Biopython code that builds the backbone (N, CA, C, O; Angstrom):
import numpy as np
from Bio.PDB.StructureBuilder import StructureBuilder

atoms = [
    (1, "UNK", "N", (0.834, -1.179, 0.000)),
    (1, "UNK", "CA", (0.000, 0.000, 0.000)),
    (1, "UNK", "C", (0.880, 1.245, 0.000)),
    (1, "UNK", "O", (1.789, 1.366, 0.822)),
    (2, "UNK", "N", (0.617, 2.153, -0.903)),
    (2, "UNK", "CA", (1.390, 3.390, -0.953)),
    (2, "UNK", "C", (0.659, 4.477, -0.176)),
    (2, "UNK", "O", (-0.568, 4.571, -0.198)),
    (3, "UNK", "N", (1.442, 5.281, 0.501)),
    (3, "UNK", "CA", (0.899, 6.399, 1.270)),
    (3, "UNK", "C", (1.093, 7.664, 0.459)),
    (3, "UNK", "O", (2.211, 7.993, 0.061)),
    (4, "UNK", "N", (0.003, 8.370, 0.214)),
    (4, "UNK", "CA", (0.059, 9.616, -0.541)),
    (4, "UNK", "C", (0.045, 10.784, 0.434)),
    (4, "UNK", "O", (-0.850, 10.902, 1.271)),
    (5, "UNK", "N", (1.042, 11.637, 0.314)),
    (5, "UNK", "CA", (1.099, 12.822, 1.164)),
    (5, "UNK", "C", (0.329, 13.959, 0.496)),
    (5, "UNK", "O", (0.323, 14.097, -0.727)),
    (6, "UNK", "N", (-0.309, 14.755, 1.324)),
    (6, "UNK", "CA", (-1.018, 15.924, 0.823)),
    (6, "UNK", "C", (0.000, 17.016, 0.484)),
    (6, "UNK", "O", (0.899, 17.298, 1.277)),
    (7, "UNK", "N", (-0.144, 17.627, -0.695)),
    (7, "UNK", "CA", (0.744, 18.701, -1.141)),
    (7, "UNK", "C", (0.070, 20.029, -0.821)),
    (7, "UNK", "O", (-1.017, 20.311, -1.324)),
    (8, "UNK", "N", (0.706, 20.842, 0.010)),
    (8, "UNK", "CA", (0.110, 22.103, 0.447)),
    (8, "UNK", "C", (1.069, 23.258, 0.215)),
    (8, "UNK", "O", (2.267, 23.153, 0.476)),
    (9, "UNK", "N", (0.519, 24.366, -0.282)),
    (9, "UNK", "CA", (1.271, 25.610, -0.370)),
    (9, "UNK", "C", (0.971, 26.377, 0.920)),
    (9, "UNK", "O", (-0.174, 26.772, 1.141)),
    (10, "UNK", "N", (1.976, 26.598, 1.777)),
    (10, "UNK", "CA", (1.709, 27.211, 3.083)),
    (10, "UNK", "C", (1.313, 28.685, 2.959)),
    (10, "UNK", "O", (1.604, 29.348, 1.964)),
    (11, "UNK", "N", (0.647, 29.167, 3.990)),
    (11, "UNK", "CA", (0.315, 30.587, 4.060)),
    (11, "UNK", "C", (1.600, 31.374, 4.307)),
    (11, "UNK", "O", (2.454, 30.967, 5.094)),
    (12, "UNK", "N", (1.718, 32.520, 3.610)),
    (12, "UNK", "CA", (2.927, 33.339, 3.696)),
    (12, "UNK", "C", (2.545, 34.806, 3.866)),
    (12, "UNK", "O", (1.618, 35.296, 3.221)),
    (13, "UNK", "N", (3.260, 35.489, 4.728)),
    (13, "UNK", "CA", (3.126, 36.940, 4.888)),
    (13, "UNK", "C", (4.505, 37.537, 4.611)),
    (13, "UNK", "O", (5.488, 37.169, 5.255)),
    (14, "UNK", "N", (4.569, 38.454, 3.657)),
    (14, "UNK", "CA", (5.836, 39.090, 3.299)),
    (14, "UNK", "C", (5.673, 40.606, 3.382)),
    (14, "UNK", "O", (4.716, 41.167, 2.847)),
    (15, "UNK", "N", (6.602, 41.254, 4.049)),
    (15, "UNK", "CA", (6.556, 42.712, 4.111)),
    (15, "UNK", "C", (7.982, 43.262, 4.174)),
    (15, "UNK", "O", (8.925, 42.548, 4.514)),
    (16, "UNK", "N", (8.114, 44.532, 3.844)),
    (16, "UNK", "CA", (9.409, 45.194, 3.861)),
    (16, "UNK", "C", (9.492, 46.093, 5.077)),
    (16, "UNK", "O", (8.577, 46.870, 5.347)),
    (17, "UNK", "N", (10.600, 45.987, 5.818)),
    (17, "UNK", "CA", (10.842, 46.834, 6.985)),
    (17, "UNK", "C", (11.819, 47.934, 6.573)),
    (17, "UNK", "O", (13.014, 47.669, 6.444)),
    (18, "UNK", "N", (11.339, 49.164, 6.363)),
    (18, "UNK", "CA", (12.231, 50.235, 5.894)),
    (18, "UNK", "C", (13.281, 50.644, 6.929)),
    (18, "UNK", "O", (14.326, 51.183, 6.566)),
    (19, "UNK", "N", (13.016, 50.395, 8.211)),
    (19, "UNK", "CA", (13.987, 50.759, 9.253)),
    (19, "UNK", "C", (15.243, 49.898, 9.191)),
    (19, "UNK", "O", (16.343, 50.379, 9.464)),
    (20, "UNK", "N", (15.080, 48.607, 8.827)),
    (20, "UNK", "CA", (16.231, 47.699, 8.778)),
    (20, "UNK", "C", (16.644, 47.355, 7.348)),
    (20, "UNK", "O", (17.671, 46.709, 7.137)),
    (21, "UNK", "N", (15.842, 47.787, 6.356)),
    (21, "UNK", "CA", (16.099, 47.493, 4.943)),
    (21, "UNK", "C", (16.062, 45.984, 4.669)),
    (21, "UNK", "O", (16.843, 45.463, 3.873)),
    (22, "UNK", "N", (15.124, 45.287, 5.356)),
    (22, "UNK", "CA", (14.978, 43.837, 5.230)),
    (22, "UNK", "C", (13.578, 43.464, 4.761)),
    (22, "UNK", "O", (12.592, 44.117, 5.103)),
    (23, "UNK", "N", (13.516, 42.394, 3.970)),
    (23, "UNK", "CA", (12.245, 41.726, 3.747)),
    (23, "UNK", "C", (12.026, 40.819, 4.947)),
    (23, "UNK", "O", (12.935, 40.111, 5.381)),
    (24, "UNK", "N", (10.821, 40.849, 5.471)),
    (24, "UNK", "CA", (10.438, 39.977, 6.576)),
    (24, "UNK", "C", (9.407, 39.006, 6.017)),
    (24, "UNK", "O", (8.397, 39.421, 5.450)),
    (25, "UNK", "N", (9.663, 37.723, 6.179)),
    (25, "UNK", "CA", (8.800, 36.693, 5.601)),
    (25, "UNK", "C", (8.397, 35.733, 6.710)),
    (25, "UNK", "O", (9.242, 35.244, 7.460)),
    (26, "UNK", "N", (7.105, 35.470, 6.807)),
    (26, "UNK", "CA", (6.596, 34.521, 7.792)),
    (26, "UNK", "C", (5.841, 33.426, 7.044)),
    (26, "UNK", "O", (4.946, 33.710, 6.247)),
    (27, "UNK", "N", (6.212, 32.166, 7.311)),
    (27, "UNK", "CA", (5.621, 31.017, 6.634)),
    (27, "UNK", "C", (5.011, 30.101, 7.687)),
    (27, "UNK", "O", (5.697, 29.687, 8.622)),
    (28, "UNK", "N", (3.726, 29.782, 7.543)),
    (28, "UNK", "CA", (3.042, 28.917, 8.498)),
    (28, "UNK", "C", (3.316, 27.461, 8.131)),
    (28, "UNK", "O", (2.922, 26.999, 7.060)),
    (29, "UNK", "N", (3.998, 26.736, 9.034)),
    (29, "UNK", "CA", (4.353, 25.320, 8.833)),
    (29, "UNK", "C", (3.964, 24.549, 10.092)),
    (29, "UNK", "O", (4.797, 24.331, 10.972)),
    (30, "UNK", "N", (2.721, 24.143, 10.177)),
    (30, "UNK", "CA", (2.223, 23.466, 11.370)),
    (30, "UNK", "C", (2.765, 22.048, 11.508)),
    (30, "UNK", "O", (2.862, 21.307, 10.530)),
    (31, "UNK", "N", (3.111, 21.689, 12.726)),
    (31, "UNK", "CA", (3.540, 20.326, 13.073)),
    (31, "UNK", "C", (4.740, 19.827, 12.271)),
    (31, "UNK", "O", (4.760, 18.680, 11.822)),
    (32, "UNK", "N", (5.722, 20.676, 12.096)),
    (32, "UNK", "CA", (6.950, 20.328, 11.375)),
    (32, "UNK", "C", (8.113, 20.427, 12.353)),
    (32, "UNK", "O", (8.137, 21.327, 13.193)),
    (33, "UNK", "N", (9.074, 19.519, 12.257)),
    (33, "UNK", "CA", (10.274, 19.630, 13.078)),
    (33, "UNK", "C", (11.362, 20.363, 12.279)),
    (33, "UNK", "O", (11.366, 20.343, 11.048)),
    (34, "UNK", "N", (12.271, 21.002, 12.998)),
    (34, "UNK", "CA", (13.325, 21.823, 12.371)),
    (34, "UNK", "C", (14.087, 21.085, 11.272)),
    (34, "UNK", "O", (14.372, 21.650, 10.217)),
    (35, "UNK", "N", (14.414, 19.821, 11.528)),
    (35, "UNK", "CA", (15.235, 19.078, 10.564)),
    (35, "UNK", "C", (14.498, 18.767, 9.265)),
    (35, "UNK", "O", (15.123, 18.339, 8.295)),
    (36, "UNK", "N", (13.187, 18.972, 9.227)),
    (36, "UNK", "CA", (12.413, 18.714, 8.011)),
    (36, "UNK", "C", (12.092, 19.971, 7.227)),
    (36, "UNK", "O", (11.284, 19.935, 6.300)),
    (37, "UNK", "N", (12.722, 21.093, 7.592)),
    (37, "UNK", "CA", (12.531, 22.353, 6.873)),
    (37, "UNK", "C", (13.762, 22.603, 6.007)),
    (37, "UNK", "O", (14.895, 22.524, 6.482)),
    (38, "UNK", "N", (13.525, 22.907, 4.731)),
    (38, "UNK", "CA", (14.605, 23.155, 3.776)),
    (38, "UNK", "C", (14.358, 24.498, 3.097)),
    (38, "UNK", "O", (13.255, 24.774, 2.626)),
    (39, "UNK", "N", (15.404, 25.334, 3.051)),
    (39, "UNK", "CA", (15.295, 26.659, 2.462)),
    (39, "UNK", "C", (16.379, 26.809, 1.416)),
    (39, "UNK", "O", (17.547, 26.519, 1.675)),
    (40, "UNK", "N", (15.993, 27.262, 0.235)),
    (40, "UNK", "CA", (16.954, 27.553, -0.826)),
    (40, "UNK", "C", (16.797, 29.027, -1.170)),
    (40, "UNK", "O", (15.700, 29.486, -1.488)),
    (41, "UNK", "N", (17.900, 29.763, -1.106)),
    (41, "UNK", "CA", (17.859, 31.212, -1.300)),
    (41, "UNK", "C", (18.547, 31.580, -2.600)),
    (41, "UNK", "O", (19.669, 31.153, -2.875)),
    (42, "UNK", "N", (17.849, 32.384, -3.398)),
    (42, "UNK", "CA", (18.428, 32.972, -4.609)),
    (42, "UNK", "C", (18.409, 34.480, -4.421)),
    (42, "UNK", "O", (17.900, 34.982, -3.419)),
    (43, "UNK", "N", (18.957, 35.187, -5.372)),
    (43, "UNK", "CA", (19.039, 36.650, -5.259)),
    (43, "UNK", "C", (17.675, 37.332, -5.340)),
    (43, "UNK", "O", (17.522, 38.455, -4.859)),
    (44, "UNK", "N", (16.683, 36.673, -5.938)),
    (44, "UNK", "CA", (15.374, 37.308, -6.094)),
    (44, "UNK", "C", (14.214, 36.434, -5.612)),
    (44, "UNK", "O", (13.051, 36.761, -5.849)),
    (45, "UNK", "N", (14.523, 35.333, -4.943)),
    (45, "UNK", "CA", (13.465, 34.430, -4.496)),
    (45, "UNK", "C", (13.972, 33.496, -3.396)),
    (45, "UNK", "O", (15.174, 33.294, -3.224)),
    (46, "UNK", "N", (13.010, 32.936, -2.658)),
    (46, "UNK", "CA", (13.318, 31.967, -1.608)),
    (46, "UNK", "C", (12.362, 30.793, -1.771)),
    (46, "UNK", "O", (11.152, 30.983, -1.897)),
    (47, "UNK", "N", (12.904, 29.586, -1.768)),
    (47, "UNK", "CA", (12.101, 28.368, -1.828)),
    (47, "UNK", "C", (12.080, 27.757, -0.431)),
    (47, "UNK", "O", (13.126, 27.537, 0.180)),
    (48, "UNK", "N", (10.873, 27.486, 0.066)),
    (48, "UNK", "CA", (10.708, 26.835, 1.368)),
    (48, "UNK", "C", (10.005, 25.506, 1.135)),
    (48, "UNK", "O", (8.936, 25.453, 0.526)),
    (49, "UNK", "N", (10.622, 24.426, 1.633)),
    (49, "UNK", "CA", (10.013, 23.089, 1.595)),
    (49, "UNK", "C", (10.048, 22.524, 3.004)),
    (49, "UNK", "O", (11.001, 22.740, 3.752)),
    (50, "UNK", "N", (8.993, 21.797, 3.354)),
    (50, "UNK", "CA", (8.942, 21.156, 4.664)),
    (50, "UNK", "C", (8.075, 19.912, 4.555)),
    (50, "UNK", "O", (7.074, 19.896, 3.839)),
    (51, "UNK", "N", (8.474, 18.871, 5.277)),
    (51, "UNK", "CA", (7.769, 17.599, 5.199)),
    (51, "UNK", "C", (7.385, 17.109, 6.586)),
    (51, "UNK", "O", (8.151, 17.240, 7.541)),
    (52, "UNK", "N", (6.183, 16.539, 6.682)),
    (52, "UNK", "CA", (5.768, 15.815, 7.876)),
    (52, "UNK", "C", (5.336, 14.423, 7.419)),
    (52, "UNK", "O", (5.515, 14.078, 6.251)),
    (53, "UNK", "N", (4.782, 13.636, 8.304)),
    (53, "UNK", "CA", (4.385, 12.273, 7.938)),
    (53, "UNK", "C", (3.333, 12.246, 6.839)),
    (53, "UNK", "O", (3.340, 11.349, 5.995)),
    (54, "UNK", "N", (2.428, 13.221, 6.841)),
    (54, "UNK", "CA", (1.331, 13.176, 5.881)),
    (54, "UNK", "C", (1.197, 14.410, 4.988)),
    (54, "UNK", "O", (0.300, 14.467, 4.147)),
    (55, "UNK", "N", (2.087, 15.409, 5.164)),
    (55, "UNK", "CA", (1.992, 16.647, 4.380)),
    (55, "UNK", "C", (3.361, 17.042, 3.833)),
    (55, "UNK", "O", (4.374, 16.938, 4.524)),
    (56, "UNK", "N", (3.373, 17.494, 2.587)),
    (56, "UNK", "CA", (4.535, 18.142, 1.980)),
    (56, "UNK", "C", (4.162, 19.601, 1.733)),
    (56, "UNK", "O", (3.247, 19.892, 0.963)),
    (57, "UNK", "N", (4.871, 20.511, 2.388)),
    (57, "UNK", "CA", (4.678, 21.940, 2.153)),
    (57, "UNK", "C", (5.722, 22.402, 1.146)),
    (57, "UNK", "O", (6.869, 21.957, 1.187)),
    (58, "UNK", "N", (5.325, 23.299, 0.238)),
    (58, "UNK", "CA", (6.283, 23.893, -0.687)),
    (58, "UNK", "C", (5.777, 25.261, -1.130)),
    (58, "UNK", "O", (4.603, 25.424, -1.462)),
    (59, "UNK", "N", (6.680, 26.246, -1.131)),
    (59, "UNK", "CA", (6.320, 27.595, -1.550)),
    (59, "UNK", "C", (7.543, 28.280, -2.120)),
    (59, "UNK", "O", (8.603, 28.306, -1.493)),
    (60, "UNK", "N", (7.390, 28.841, -3.326)),
    (60, "UNK", "CA", (8.437, 29.639, -3.950)),
    (60, "UNK", "C", (8.022, 31.086, -3.766)),
    (60, "UNK", "O", (6.973, 31.490, -4.268)),
    (61, "UNK", "N", (8.819, 31.879, -3.058)),
    (61, "UNK", "CA", (8.483, 33.258, -2.719)),
    (61, "UNK", "C", (9.350, 34.194, -3.554)),
    (61, "UNK", "O", (10.564, 34.270, -3.364)),
    (62, "UNK", "N", (8.711, 34.904, -4.479)),
    (62, "UNK", "CA", (9.430, 35.860, -5.327)),
    (62, "UNK", "C", (9.496, 37.203, -4.613)),
    (62, "UNK", "O", (8.525, 37.625, -3.984)),
    (63, "UNK", "N", (10.641, 37.874, -4.711)),
    (63, "UNK", "CA", (10.850, 39.157, -4.050)),
    (63, "UNK", "C", (11.004, 40.266, -5.093)),
    (63, "UNK", "O", (11.495, 40.029, -6.197)),
    (64, "UNK", "N", (10.585, 41.464, -4.731)),
    (64, "UNK", "CA", (10.604, 42.582, -5.676)),
    (64, "UNK", "C", (11.963, 43.266, -5.782)),
    (64, "UNK", "O", (12.171, 44.092, -6.671)),
    (65, "UNK", "N", (12.883, 42.933, -4.890)),
    (65, "UNK", "CA", (14.235, 43.492, -4.917)),
    (65, "UNK", "C", (15.253, 42.367, -4.772)),
    (65, "UNK", "O", (14.921, 41.272, -4.318)),
    (66, "UNK", "N", (16.470, 42.640, -5.155)),
    (66, "UNK", "CA", (17.560, 41.674, -4.994)),
    (66, "UNK", "C", (17.976, 41.636, -3.525)),
    (66, "UNK", "O", (18.144, 42.674, -2.884)),
    (67, "UNK", "N", (18.139, 40.417, -3.005)),
    (67, "UNK", "CA", (18.566, 40.259, -1.618)),
    (67, "UNK", "C", (19.997, 39.722, -1.561)),
    (67, "UNK", "O", (20.547, 39.269, -2.565)),
    (68, "UNK", "N", (20.581, 39.783, -0.374)),
    (68, "UNK", "CA", (21.923, 39.246, -0.140)),
    (68, "UNK", "C", (21.759, 37.820, 0.401)),
    (68, "UNK", "O", (21.532, 37.647, 1.598)),
    (69, "UNK", "N", (21.868, 36.787, -0.463)),
    (69, "UNK", "CA", (21.594, 35.409, -0.039)),
    (69, "UNK", "C", (22.413, 34.943, 1.159)),
    (69, "UNK", "O", (21.906, 34.193, 1.993)),
    (70, "UNK", "N", (23.653, 35.365, 1.259)),
    (70, "UNK", "CA", (24.519, 34.913, 2.356)),
    (70, "UNK", "C", (24.158, 35.547, 3.705)),
    (70, "UNK", "O", (24.678, 35.127, 4.738)),
    (71, "UNK", "N", (23.269, 36.560, 3.707)),
    (71, "UNK", "CA", (22.882, 37.227, 4.945)),
    (71, "UNK", "C", (21.466, 36.859, 5.408)),
    (71, "UNK", "O", (20.998, 37.353, 6.434)),
    (72, "UNK", "N", (20.796, 36.003, 4.656)),
    (72, "UNK", "CA", (19.435, 35.589, 5.011)),
    (72, "UNK", "C", (19.476, 34.714, 6.263)),
    (72, "UNK", "O", (20.319, 33.824, 6.380)),
    (73, "UNK", "N", (18.559, 34.974, 7.197)),
    (73, "UNK", "CA", (18.479, 34.216, 8.441)),
    (73, "UNK", "C", (17.053, 33.697, 8.620)),
    (73, "UNK", "O", (16.092, 34.361, 8.232)),
    (74, "UNK", "N", (16.923, 32.511, 9.210)),
    (74, "UNK", "CA", (15.613, 31.919, 9.435)),
    (74, "UNK", "C", (15.544, 31.321, 10.834)),
    (74, "UNK", "O", (16.510, 30.736, 11.323)),
    (75, "UNK", "N", (14.387, 31.479, 11.467)),
    (75, "UNK", "CA", (14.123, 30.920, 12.794)),
    (75, "UNK", "C", (12.727, 30.311, 12.754)),
    (75, "UNK", "O", (11.778, 30.950, 12.300)),
    (76, "UNK", "N", (12.603, 29.071, 13.231)),
    (76, "UNK", "CA", (11.311, 28.385, 13.283)),
    (76, "UNK", "C", (10.857, 28.304, 14.726)),
    (76, "UNK", "O", (11.544, 27.733, 15.574)),
    (77, "UNK", "N", (9.677, 28.887, 15.005)),
    (77, "UNK", "CA", (9.183, 28.910, 16.381)),
    (77, "UNK", "C", (7.654, 28.894, 16.364)),
    (77, "UNK", "O", (7.021, 29.663, 15.642)),
    (78, "UNK", "N", (7.079, 28.013, 17.165)),
    (78, "UNK", "CA", (5.623, 27.921, 17.333)),
    (78, "UNK", "C", (4.872, 27.757, 16.009)),
    (78, "UNK", "O", (3.810, 28.350, 15.816)),
    (79, "UNK", "N", (5.422, 26.959, 15.110)),
    (79, "UNK", "CA", (4.743, 26.667, 13.859)),
    (79, "UNK", "C", (4.907, 27.707, 12.765)),
    (79, "UNK", "O", (4.295, 27.593, 11.703)),
    (80, "UNK", "N", (5.734, 28.730, 13.017)),
    (80, "UNK", "CA", (5.952, 29.777, 12.020)),
    (80, "UNK", "C", (7.441, 29.910, 11.743)),
    (80, "UNK", "O", (8.254, 30.042, 12.658)),
    (81, "UNK", "N", (7.780, 29.873, 10.454)),
    (81, "UNK", "CA", (9.159, 30.102, 10.016)),
    (81, "UNK", "C", (9.322, 31.587, 9.747)),
    (81, "UNK", "O", (8.640, 32.142, 8.885)),
    (82, "UNK", "N", (10.224, 32.238, 10.479)),
    (82, "UNK", "CA", (10.494, 33.678, 10.330)),
    (82, "UNK", "C", (11.800, 33.830, 9.540)),
    (82, "UNK", "O", (12.856, 33.373, 9.977)),
    (83, "UNK", "N", (11.715, 34.465, 8.393)),
    (83, "UNK", "CA", (12.893, 34.659, 7.529)),
    (83, "UNK", "C", (13.167, 36.160, 7.427)),
    (83, "UNK", "O", (12.263, 36.956, 7.176)),
    (84, "UNK", "N", (14.432, 36.524, 7.627)),
    (84, "UNK", "CA", (14.875, 37.898, 7.440)),
    (84, "UNK", "C", (15.829, 37.922, 6.258)),
    (84, "UNK", "O", (16.861, 37.250, 6.266)),
    (85, "UNK", "N", (15.474, 38.708, 5.232)),
    (85, "UNK", "CA", (16.266, 38.749, 3.991)),
    (85, "UNK", "C", (16.667, 40.193, 3.688)),
    (85, "UNK", "O", (15.845, 40.980, 3.218)),
    (86, "UNK", "N", (17.946, 40.547, 3.959)),
    (86, "UNK", "CA", (18.401, 41.910, 3.697)),
    (86, "UNK", "C", (18.459, 42.240, 2.206)),
    (86, "UNK", "O", (18.836, 41.404, 1.385)),
    (87, "UNK", "N", (18.077, 43.472, 1.874)),
    (87, "UNK", "CA", (18.183, 43.961, 0.500)),
    (87, "UNK", "C", (19.655, 44.095, 0.144)),
    (87, "UNK", "O", (20.458, 44.560, 0.953)),
    (88, "UNK", "N", (20.005, 43.685, -1.076)),
    (88, "UNK", "CA", (21.385, 43.802, -1.557)),
    (88, "UNK", "C", (21.751, 45.262, -1.713)),
    (88, "UNK", "O", (21.030, 46.013, -2.370)),
    (89, "UNK", "N", (22.856, 45.676, -1.122)),
    (89, "UNK", "CA", (23.301, 47.059, -1.206)),
    (89, "UNK", "C", (23.973, 47.363, -2.527)),
    (89, "UNK", "O", (24.406, 48.493, -2.754)),
]
sb = StructureBuilder()
sb.init_structure("model")
sb.init_model(0)
sb.init_chain("A")
sb.init_seg("    ")
for serial, (resi, resn, name, xyz) in enumerate(atoms, 1):
    if name == "N":
        sb.init_residue(resn, " ", resi, " ")
    sb.init_atom(name, np.array(xyz, "f"), 0.0, 1.0, " ", f" {name:<3s}", serial, name[0])
structure = sb.get_structure()
């Protein structure tokens, strides 16, 4: 018997913080452990993938400005992945 996982595009909130010159991105990933979250950063987009026993989350987030990929930081807490992506100077 094969198990089919549900494919879900997670809810995302993206906004720009002019005080810090960062894109702030929040991704809702319920019931996921840290080791099952994968982030791929490009200069103009971020790919977020996460897997649980029965769900595969995937979201490609396009950004309106070029970011500095090596300075992107992410923290997962209480079911929400918080990503900070600085604008490329």
